[in-house]
C-alpha positions as CSV (number, residue, x, y, z in Angstrom):
1,T,120.4,113.4,70.5
2,C,121.0,115.5,73.6
3,A,124.3,116.7,75.0
4,L,123.0,116.0,78.9
5,P,121.8,112.5,80.0
6,I,118.5,113.9,80.4
7,C,117.2,116.4,77.8
8,S,114.0,117.6,79.0
9,L,111.1,117.1,81.6
10,I,107.8,116.2,79.6
11,V,104.7,116.4,82.2
12,F,101.7,114.6,80.5
13,L,98.4,115.4,81.9
14,T,95.5,112.9,81.7
15,H,92.1,112.2,83.0
16,A,91.8,108.8,81.5
17,M,89.1,107.1,83.1
18,D,90.1,103.2,82.7
19,E,93.0,100.9,82.5
20,L,92.9,100.7,78.7
21,Q,92.6,104.1,78.2
22,L,95.3,105.1,80.7
23,K,97.6,102.4,79.2
24,D,97.0,103.7,75.6
25,A,97.6,107.3,76.5
26,V,101.0,106.8,78.2
27,L,102.5,104.0,76.0
28,P,104.0,106.2,73.6
29,L,105.5,108.2,76.6
30,R,108.0,105.3,77.3
31,A,109.8,105.6,74.1
32,L,110.7,109.1,75.3
33,S,112.4,107.9,78.4
34,P,115.2,108.1,78.3
35,P,116.6,110.7,77.4
36,H,113.8,112.5,78.5
37,L,112.3,112.5,82.0
38,V,108.5,111.8,81.8
39,L,106.1,112.9,84.6
40,V,102.6,111.7,84.0
41,A,100.1,113.3,86.2
42,C,96.7,111.4,86.5
43,L,93.7,113.2,87.7
44,R,91.1,111.4,89.6
45,N,87.6,111.6,89.1
46,V,86.3,113.5,92.2
47,R,82.6,112.2,91.9
48,L,83.7,108.7,91.3
49,E,86.0,109.0,94.6
50,E,83.2,110.3,96.6
51,R,80.8,107.6,95.4
52,G,83.3,104.9,96.3
53,R,83.4,105.9,100.0
54,L,79.4,106.1,100.4
55,Q,77.8,103.8,102.4
56,P,74.8,102.0,100.6
57,Q,71.3,102.4,101.6
58,S,69.8,100.2,99.1
59,D,70.8,97.1,96.7
60,L,70.9,99.2,93.6
61,E,73.5,101.8,95.5
62,A,75.4,98.8,96.8
63,I,75.9,97.5,93.0
64,R,76.7,101.4,92.1
65,I,79.4,101.6,94.9
66,G,80.7,98.3,94.0
67,A,81.2,99.2,90.5
68,A,83.0,102.6,91.5
69,N,85.2,100.6,93.7
70,V,86.2,98.3,90.9
71,F,86.9,100.9,88.7
72,L,89.2,102.7,91.1
73,L,90.9,99.5,91.8
74,Q,91.8,99.1,88.1
75,Q,92.8,102.6,88.1
76,A,95.1,102.3,90.8
77,R,96.7,99.0,89.4
78,A,97.3,100.7,86.1
79,I,99.2,103.6,87.9
80,S,101.2,101.3,89.9
81,E,102.1,99.3,86.7
82,L,103.0,102.8,85.4
83,N,105.2,103.6,88.2
84,A,107.0,100.3,88.0
85,S,107.8,100.8,84.3
86,G,110.0,103.8,85.2
87,L,107.6,106.8,84.6
88,R,107.2,109.2,87.3
89,V,103.5,109.1,88.0
90,L,101.1,111.5,90.2
91,D,97.8,110.4,91.0
92,V,95.9,113.2,92.4
93,L,92.6,114.9,92.7
94,P,92.5,118.1,90.6
95,H,92.7,120.5,93.6
96,Q,96.0,118.8,94.4
97,L,97.8,119.1,91.1
98,T,99.6,122.5,91.4
99,G,101.0,121.7,94.6
100,E,102.2,118.1,93.5
101,L,103.8,119.4,90.2
102,V,105.8,121.8,92.1
103,S,106.7,119.4,94.6
104,Q,107.8,116.9,91.8
105,Y,109.9,119.3,90.1
106,L,111.8,120.5,93.0
107,E,112.5,117.0,93.8
108,I,113.6,116.6,90.3
109,K,116.1,119.7,90.4
110,A,117.0,118.7,94.1
111,R,118.3,115.3,92.7
112,Q,119.7,117.2,89.6
113,L,117.9,114.6,87.4
114,L,117.4,117.4,84.9
């Protein structure tokens, strides 16, 4: 056990693609909190995000875009559930990761959570 209420910051970086992968990957981390502070950084799939914003030019493209958006909605739902479970969660595109991790760390330190 730790002498401090929070022992350490654990950052878990994942590119889990679907709801089940995300839950399976993160479920063991819940057992670490407390005494540790867990931050889960979920990297979004750039190509999937781009596809979800396209305007379909054919029926086949409409199906592909619809499937991408269903997938993105499931990911968002899973990430929302992780947030609700008490874990800190970042949901970011890869190019946003460094800045968001630094921001989270500074917020954690400013709030004296570590």
